[in-house]
Each structure stands twice: as C-alpha cells, then as structure tokens.
C-alpha positions as CSV (number, residue, x, y, z in Angstrom):
1,M,24.2,45.3,-34.1
2,K,21.4,42.9,-34.8
3,D,19.5,41.3,-31.9
4,H,19.4,37.5,-31.6
5,R,15.7,37.3,-32.7
6,R,16.5,38.8,-36.1
7,L,19.7,36.8,-36.5
8,G,17.9,33.7,-35.3
9,R,15.5,34.0,-38.2
10,E,18.1,35.0,-40.8
11,L,20.5,32.2,-39.9
12,G,17.9,29.5,-39.4
13,L,18.8,28.9,-35.7
14,F,15.4,28.8,-34.0
15,G,11.8,29.7,-34.6
16,T,8.4,29.9,-32.9
17,D,4.8,28.9,-33.8
18,P,1.6,30.1,-32.3
19,L,0.3,26.5,-32.2
20,I,3.2,25.6,-29.9
21,G,2.8,28.8,-27.8
22,A,4.5,32.0,-26.7
23,G,7.8,31.6,-25.0
24,L,8.2,28.1,-26.3
25,P,10.8,28.3,-29.2
26,Y,11.9,25.3,-31.2
27,W,15.5,24.7,-32.4
28,L,16.3,24.3,-36.0
29,P,19.3,22.1,-37.1
30,A,21.8,25.0,-37.1
31,G,20.7,26.3,-33.7
32,A,20.6,22.8,-32.3
33,A,24.2,22.2,-33.4
34,V,25.3,25.3,-31.4
35,R,23.3,24.3,-28.4
36,Q,24.6,20.7,-28.5
37,A,28.2,21.9,-28.7
38,L,27.7,24.1,-25.7
39,E,26.0,21.3,-23.7
40,E,28.8,18.9,-24.5
41,Y,31.4,21.5,-23.5
42,V,29.8,22.2,-20.2
43,S,29.4,18.5,-19.5
44,D,33.1,18.0,-20.2
45,I,34.4,20.7,-18.0
46,E,32.0,19.7,-15.2
47,R,33.2,16.1,-15.4
48,R,36.8,17.3,-15.2
49,A,35.9,19.4,-12.1
50,G,34.5,16.5,-10.2
51,Y,30.8,16.7,-10.9
52,Q,28.6,13.7,-11.4
53,R,25.8,13.8,-13.9
54,V,22.2,13.0,-12.8
55,Y,18.8,13.1,-14.3
56,S,15.5,14.0,-12.6
57,P,11.8,14.4,-13.6
58,V,10.4,17.7,-14.8
59,L,7.3,17.0,-12.6
60,G,7.0,16.8,-8.8
61,K,4.2,16.6,-6.4
62,R,3.0,19.8,-4.9
63,E,4.2,18.7,-1.5
64,L,7.8,18.6,-2.8
65,Y,7.7,22.4,-3.5
66,E,5.8,23.1,-0.3
67,L,8.7,21.4,1.5
68,S,11.4,23.2,-0.4
69,G,9.7,26.6,0.1
70,H,9.0,27.3,-3.6
71,W,5.3,27.0,-3.1
72,E,5.3,29.7,-0.4
73,H,7.8,32.1,-1.9
74,Y,7.8,31.4,-5.6
75,R,4.2,30.3,-6.4
76,D,3.4,33.3,-8.7
77,D,6.1,32.2,-11.1
78,M,5.0,28.5,-11.2
79,F,2.4,26.9,-13.5
80,P,-0.7,25.7,-11.7
81,P,-0.8,22.2,-10.3
82,M,-2.3,19.4,-12.4
83,R,-4.6,16.9,-10.7
84,L,-4.0,13.3,-11.7
85,G,-6.6,10.6,-11.2
86,G,-9.5,11.4,-8.9
87,G,-13.1,10.5,-9.5
88,P,-14.9,7.3,-8.3
89,D,-11.9,5.0,-9.1
90,G,-9.4,7.1,-7.2
91,G,-6.1,8.4,-8.2
92,P,-2.8,6.6,-8.7
93,D,-2.4,6.1,-5.0
94,G,-6.0,5.1,-4.4
95,D,-6.9,8.7,-3.3
96,P,-10.4,9.6,-4.6
97,A,-9.2,13.2,-4.9
98,G,-6.2,12.2,-7.0
99,E,-2.7,13.9,-6.5
100,E,-1.4,17.2,-7.6
101,V,1.8,17.5,-9.6
102,V,3.6,20.6,-10.7
103,L,6.0,21.4,-13.6
104,R,9.1,22.1,-11.6
105,P,10.3,25.7,-11.3
106,S,13.8,24.6,-10.2
107,L,16.0,21.5,-10.0
108,C,17.3,22.0,-6.5
109,P,14.5,20.1,-4.7
110,H,15.1,17.1,-6.9
111,H,18.8,17.1,-6.2
112,A,18.1,17.4,-2.5
113,L,16.1,14.2,-2.7
114,I,18.8,12.5,-4.6
115,Y,21.3,13.5,-1.9
116,R,19.1,12.1,0.9
117,S,18.3,8.9,-1.0
118,R,20.9,7.1,1.2
119,E,23.1,7.8,4.2
120,R,26.0,10.1,3.4
121,S,29.5,10.3,5.0
122,Y,31.8,13.3,5.4
123,R,34.2,11.3,3.2
124,E,31.9,11.8,0.2
125,L,31.8,15.6,0.6
126,P,31.9,17.8,-1.4
127,L,29.3,15.9,-3.4
128,R,28.8,17.7,-6.8
129,L,25.7,16.8,-8.7
130,A,25.1,18.3,-12.2
131,E,22.2,18.2,-14.6
132,L,21.1,19.8,-17.8
133,G,17.4,19.7,-17.0
134,G,14.1,21.2,-18.0
135,M,12.3,23.6,-15.7
136,Y,9.3,25.9,-16.3
137,R,8.4,29.4,-15.4
138,A,4.9,31.0,-15.9
139,E,6.3,34.1,-17.4
140,L,3.7,36.8,-18.4
141,S,3.4,37.1,-22.2
142,G,4.5,40.8,-22.1
143,V,8.0,39.9,-20.9
144,L,8.7,37.0,-23.3
145,G,11.2,37.6,-26.0
146,G,13.2,35.3,-28.3
147,L,15.5,33.0,-26.3
148,T,16.1,35.3,-23.4
149,R,12.8,35.0,-21.6
150,V,11.0,31.7,-22.2
151,R,8.6,29.5,-20.4
152,A,10.4,26.1,-20.9
153,I,14.0,26.4,-19.9
154,Q,16.9,23.9,-20.2
155,L,19.2,24.9,-17.3
156,N,22.8,24.0,-16.8
157,D,22.4,23.4,-13.1
158,A,24.5,21.9,-10.3
159,H,24.3,21.5,-6.6
160,V,27.3,21.0,-4.3
161,F,26.6,19.4,-0.9
162,C,29.5,20.2,1.4
163,T,30.6,21.1,4.9
164,L,30.6,24.6,6.1
165,E,34.4,24.7,5.9
166,Q,34.2,23.7,2.2
167,V,31.7,26.4,1.1
168,A,34.1,29.2,0.2
169,D,36.4,27.0,-1.8
170,E,33.5,25.5,-3.7
171,A,32.1,28.9,-4.5
172,L,35.5,30.0,-5.6
173,A,35.9,26.9,-7.8
174,A,32.5,27.6,-9.4
175,L,33.5,31.2,-10.2
176,R,36.7,30.0,-11.8
177,L,34.7,27.5,-13.9
178,I,32.4,30.3,-15.1
179,R,35.3,32.5,-16.1
180,E,36.9,29.6,-17.9
181,A,33.7,29.0,-19.9
182,Y,33.3,32.7,-20.8
183,A,36.9,32.7,-22.1
184,A,36.1,29.7,-24.3
185,M,32.8,31.2,-25.6
186,G,34.4,34.6,-26.2
187,L,32.0,36.3,-23.8
188,D,32.7,39.1,-21.2
189,A,30.8,39.7,-18.0
190,A,29.4,43.2,-17.8
191,R,29.7,43.1,-14.0
192,Y,29.4,40.8,-11.0
193,R,26.5,41.4,-8.6
194,L,26.2,40.2,-5.0
195,S,22.5,39.8,-4.8
196,L,21.0,40.2,-1.3
197,P,17.5,40.1,0.2
198,G,15.2,43.1,0.3
199,P,12.0,44.0,2.1
200,G,8.8,41.9,1.8
201,A,7.7,38.3,2.3
202,K,9.6,37.0,-0.8
203,Y,12.6,35.9,1.3
204,V,13.1,33.3,4.1
205,R,13.3,35.2,7.4
206,E,16.5,33.9,8.9
207,P,18.9,36.9,9.2
208,G,21.7,35.0,10.7
209,L,21.9,32.5,7.9
210,W,21.7,35.3,5.3
211,Q,24.6,37.1,6.9
212,R,26.7,33.9,7.1
213,A,26.0,32.9,3.5
214,G,26.7,36.5,2.2
215,A,30.0,36.5,4.0
216,L,31.1,33.3,2.3
217,L,30.2,34.6,-1.1
218,E,32.2,37.8,-0.4
219,Q,35.1,35.6,0.6
220,A,35.0,33.8,-2.7
221,L,34.8,37.1,-4.7
222,A,37.8,38.5,-2.8
223,A,39.9,35.4,-3.3
224,E,39.3,35.7,-7.1
225,G,40.0,39.5,-7.0
226,I,36.6,40.3,-8.5
227,A,35.0,43.7,-8.1
228,Y,31.3,43.5,-7.5
229,D,28.2,45.6,-6.7
230,A,26.0,44.6,-3.7
231,E,22.3,45.0,-4.5
232,E,19.3,44.3,-2.3
233,G,16.2,42.7,-3.6
234,E,17.9,40.4,-6.1
235,A,18.6,37.3,-4.0
236,A,16.9,33.9,-4.4
237,F,14.2,33.4,-1.8
238,Y,16.4,30.9,0.2
239,G,19.8,32.7,0.0
240,P,22.2,35.3,-1.5
241,K,23.9,34.8,-4.8
242,I,26.6,36.0,-7.0
243,D,25.1,36.9,-10.4
244,V,27.2,37.3,-13.5
245,Q,25.6,40.0,-15.6
246,V,25.8,40.4,-19.3
247,L,24.5,42.9,-21.8
248,D,22.3,42.3,-24.9
249,A,22.5,44.1,-28.2
250,A,20.2,46.8,-26.9
251,G,22.4,47.3,-23.8
252,R,19.9,45.6,-21.4
253,E,21.4,43.7,-18.5
254,A,20.5,40.1,-17.6
255,T,21.9,37.4,-15.4
256,L,23.6,34.5,-17.2
257,S,25.5,32.6,-14.5
258,T,25.1,32.3,-10.7
259,V,26.7,30.9,-7.6
260,Q,24.4,30.7,-4.5
261,V,24.8,29.6,-0.9
262,D,21.8,27.9,0.7
263,F,21.5,26.9,4.4
264,H,17.7,26.8,4.1
265,Q,16.8,23.9,1.9
266,P,19.2,21.4,3.6
267,A,17.3,22.1,6.8
268,R,13.9,21.9,5.2
269,F,14.8,18.5,3.7
270,G,16.5,17.2,6.8
271,L,19.8,16.6,4.9
272,A,22.6,15.2,6.9
273,Y,26.0,13.5,6.8
274,V,27.9,11.4,9.3
275,G,31.0,13.3,10.4
276,A,34.3,12.0,11.6
277,D,33.0,12.1,15.1
278,G,30.2,9.7,14.3
279,A,27.5,12.3,14.8
280,R,25.1,13.6,12.2
281,H,25.7,17.1,10.7
282,R,23.9,19.4,8.3
283,P,25.5,20.0,4.9
284,V,25.4,23.3,3.1
285,M,24.0,23.5,-0.5
286,V,25.9,25.5,-3.1
287,H,23.8,26.2,-6.2
288,R,25.8,26.8,-9.3
289,S,25.1,27.4,-13.0
290,V,28.1,27.9,-15.4
291,V,26.2,29.1,-18.5
292,G,22.7,29.5,-17.1
293,S,20.0,28.4,-19.4
294,A,20.9,27.0,-22.9
295,E,18.4,29.5,-24.3
296,R,19.8,32.6,-22.8
297,A,23.4,31.5,-23.3
298,V,22.8,30.9,-27.0
299,A,21.0,34.2,-27.3
300,Q,24.1,35.9,-25.8
301,L,26.4,34.1,-28.2
302,I,24.4,35.0,-31.2
303,E,24.4,38.7,-30.3
304,V,28.1,38.9,-29.2
305,H,29.4,37.1,-32.3
306,Q,26.6,38.2,-34.7
307,G,26.4,34.7,-36.0
308,A,30.2,34.3,-36.5
309,F,30.6,31.8,-33.6
310,P,33.9,30.5,-32.3
311,P,35.0,27.5,-34.4
312,W,33.9,24.9,-31.8
313,L,30.4,26.4,-31.6
314,A,29.8,27.2,-35.3
315,P,26.9,25.3,-36.9
316,V,29.0,24.7,-40.0
317,Q,32.7,24.7,-39.3
318,A,34.1,24.0,-42.7
319,V,32.8,24.7,-46.2
320,V,34.5,22.8,-49.0
321,L,34.4,24.7,-52.3
322,P,35.4,22.9,-55.5
323,V,36.2,25.5,-58.2
324,G,34.4,23.6,-60.9
325,E,32.9,20.2,-61.8
326,A,36.4,18.8,-62.5
327,E,37.2,19.1,-58.8
328,A,34.0,17.6,-57.5
329,A,35.5,14.2,-56.7
330,P,38.5,15.4,-54.7
331,A,36.3,17.9,-52.9
332,E,33.9,15.2,-51.9
333,A,36.8,13.1,-50.6
334,L,38.0,16.2,-48.6
335,L,34.5,16.6,-47.2
336,R,34.5,13.0,-46.0
337,R,37.9,13.5,-44.4
338,C,36.5,16.6,-42.5
339,V,33.5,14.7,-41.3
340,A,35.6,11.8,-40.2
341,A,37.7,14.2,-38.2
342,G,34.6,15.4,-36.3
343,L,34.1,18.6,-38.2
344,R,30.6,19.9,-39.1
345,A,31.3,20.4,-42.8
346,E,29.3,20.8,-46.0
347,L,30.0,20.9,-49.7
348,A,29.2,24.0,-51.7
349,G,29.5,23.0,-55.3
350,P,29.3,25.0,-58.6
351,E,25.6,24.4,-58.8
352,R,25.2,27.0,-56.0
353,G,26.7,29.7,-58.2
354,T,30.1,31.3,-58.9
355,L,33.0,30.7,-56.5
356,G,32.7,34.3,-55.3
357,A,29.0,33.9,-54.5
358,R,29.7,30.7,-52.7
359,V,32.5,32.3,-50.6
360,R,30.1,35.1,-49.7
361,A,27.4,32.7,-48.8
362,G,29.7,30.8,-46.5
363,R,31.3,33.9,-44.9
364,L,30.2,32.9,-41.3
365,A,31.9,29.5,-41.4
366,P,35.3,29.6,-39.6
367,Y,37.0,27.8,-42.5
368,Q,36.5,27.7,-46.3
369,V,38.5,25.1,-48.1
370,V,39.0,25.8,-51.8
371,V,39.8,22.9,-54.1
372,G,41.0,24.1,-57.5
373,P,43.0,22.3,-60.3
374,R,46.3,22.7,-58.5
375,E,45.0,21.5,-55.2
376,A,43.2,18.6,-56.8
377,A,46.3,17.5,-58.6
378,G,48.5,17.7,-55.5
379,G,46.2,16.5,-52.8
380,A,46.3,19.9,-51.2
381,A,43.8,22.4,-49.7
382,A,43.7,26.2,-49.9
383,L,42.2,27.6,-46.8
384,R,40.3,30.9,-46.3
385,L,39.8,31.9,-42.7
386,R,36.8,33.9,-41.7
387,D,38.9,36.8,-40.6
388,G,40.4,37.1,-44.1
389,R,43.6,35.3,-43.6
390,R,44.8,32.7,-46.1
391,P,47.3,30.3,-44.7
392,A,49.8,28.8,-47.2
393,P,48.3,25.7,-49.0
394,L,48.6,22.6,-47.0
395,P,48.3,18.9,-47.7
396,A,44.7,18.0,-47.3
397,A,45.3,15.7,-44.3
398,E,47.3,18.5,-42.5
399,A,44.7,21.1,-43.3
400,V,41.9,19.0,-41.8
401,A,44.0,18.1,-38.8
402,R,44.7,21.8,-38.1
403,M,41.1,22.7,-38.4
404,A,40.1,19.8,-36.1
405,A,42.7,20.8,-33.6
406,A,41.5,24.4,-33.5
407,V,37.9,23.2,-32.9
408,A,39.0,20.7,-30.3
409,A,40.8,23.4,-28.3
410,R,37.4,25.1,-27.7
411,R,38.8,28.6,-27.9
412,P,37.7,31.6,-29.8
413,E,40.9,31.7,-32.0
414,L,40.5,30.6,-35.6
415,W,44.0,29.3,-36.3
416,P,46.4,28.7,-33.4
417,P,49.9,28.9,-34.7
418,D,52.0,25.7,-35.1
419,E,55.4,25.3,-33.4
420,A,57.3,26.7,-36.4
421,E,55.1,29.8,-36.5
422,R,55.5,30.3,-32.7
423,A,59.2,30.1,-33.0
424,A,59.3,32.6,-35.9
425,G,57.0,35.0,-34.0
C-alpha cells in the first residue's frame, strides 16, 4: 500500500516547496477538488444537524489565549507572539509598546467570544457554532510529514454551548454525526479512545470537573454501544475527550475526530445564559470535530482508497472517451451534459492515444463513458465502472442522471441499483 505522500505526488493532489516552508503544503487542482467536496459535505450535514456557520480571525491578542488557558498550558505548541506598532508613534491603540498578537492554536476562544457577544437565553440552547477555520501549530520539523502533521491547519471545528442536562445528548449526536461521515467517506475507525488527564502541569487542576466531564462522555459512548479504551495523558488541557483513532498505510495510529466536554473555558470567559428562573447560569462547552483537519482527513482518504475515491470525492468523476475523431462532436455534447449535471468530467480524445491506453489512464475515475459509432448514432452511452462492471448501454441523458444521482448520494457505492434491479434482486 502506498502512503499518501507518494500518491499525492503521483496523482497531482498536493505538493511542497522549501520557499513556502516545511509543514506548509499547497493543494493542486485535483487535491483541491477532493478537499472542497469534503468541506461542502461537512457543511451540509452540520447545517442539517442544526449548526450555524461562523467565521473568526486567525489572529488574536496574547491576552485572549492567556484568558482561555492556552498560553499557560499550550504555549510550547504555539508560534511566538508578533508585536504590532510600538516605537515613538505608538501602536494601534496608542500604546508605545504596541500590542502582541498570536496565530491562533485553536478556534474555541474565538467561539467563546462570539457566544458572549450578547446576552443569551436558555431558549437558545443548545447553540451550535461551526467553522472551517485556520489554526497554527509550531510543530518541530522532525515530526512533520505530508498532510498528517502540518503547521497550518484547516480544522472542521464546532462548539456547542448547552445546559448540563443537554451535554450527554449533544455528545451522542456528535458521535453519530462522525459515524455518518465515516460511512460516507468509506472510512473505518481503528478504535475509540476516552482520553483522560495524566500527571504534570499540562492539565487544569480541577478534579471534580474532570470526573463530571468524563462521566458524561462515558454516558454518550454507552448510549451508542461503542467499545473504547480509556487512556491517561491524552486529554486536552481543559477537559477529557473521545478520540476517534485511525491507522495510516504504515499502521501508525492518529486521531481524526474528537468530542470534548469543557467546563473550564466557559468559567474563564464568564459565559452565562438566563435560565427559566430568571437567574444567570453557566453553560457547558462541547467541542466537536467531525472529520478533524482537512489535511489529515484527505491524507486518510488517499491511503484508504489509494486514489480511487468514492464517486462524490473523486477529483474527476467521469471521463468521456470518443472512440475516434468521428465521435468527437457527440462526445463533447455528452461532456457538456455531464458538467451541467454537476459532475467533474473531462474529455479524453484520440489525441491521447489508443482507447485502451486512455481507459488505463483514467482507471481511477469512478465512471468512463465510451462513445463509439453505435452510441453516437443512437444518442447513447456505454459505461465502464471503476470496479470493472459494464452496465447495459443507456440513453445519454439517463446515463448522466444515474452518475449524478450516485455522486449526489454521497456514498462509497459506484452504481446504486435502480428500482427494476432492486426488484429483480
């Protein structure tokens, strides 16, 4: 099995350049198509699950991360502060020393500020805020590798602000959303880990809150019937978490998705809501990432599928193959029909070699559509599926509609059967 770095080069998905820097890959058009399809999918399932999309800056003042606890507990993984302004004319706020801003190591402090931007009522809870946002980790050069360990991360992140009574249900709903996404992507979890605090100063020292948060996560795991391993020393500094572990091509384990319960940051930020009794109460913060970072998620997809992505994720979903120059015009018309249906399609004409060579070159595309003399004359399309199947020739419009329906279903299957085939089966 090839690892994602080798396949990334061979398939033209992503690359690196020393002038950009280590741990800072760029995305080529084919890789960008996979990433965009994944981002759109996550945005869609989050919307249907009641999440509201927000955007927040990738910079924050040092004081923000001092307040959140990141500066105290996570400083070694953060980039150094940048001083703005200063000098005789002062900084942006008139401070001669200027102000210090930091590339954010996490999105949660920003979402906490969005929550407290106005008064909140219990009627608004649970409030689910989601963002696909950039964050930055000062990873050592020795641990960087491909897309799995990078310094600039695009994180599929969300934070649910809820009452204590809502926490277990929200954690359970997040677990179900993760499992739904894995089924669509054709991924399997290697195991589920309940990550708990260990010794040392890395963790917030509030034993009672840790125990309560851990019990709520255990309740969610039990409700979903998920077996898990409890491990000390793997928690976030502010609370325990459920980590969904995956394996790479070399059998190494990494965390892809998480669900975390946090009592700490709501207290640090003074978050509150007005309850039914008219009094102010403290919400709980559930951190949740369905597919983790776009980088690590795509790396996992590359290795699991070895470049043969599920139809909805494939960089090129349909390759149209005219047998000869005589079929060029109907093939181009079929290509336009594919594009109009929302498919990522391309034409592989005779100038690229023999039909057999073109079929081999397009072997990773889910669908190849051959247009020969018979198909051109009858307005039909002869399909070749990536798994070797060849459905009976179909009218061009129906063939395109079937391919588009399979893509829109966002499932790993190449060719869901129609009603007649289901009945026959």
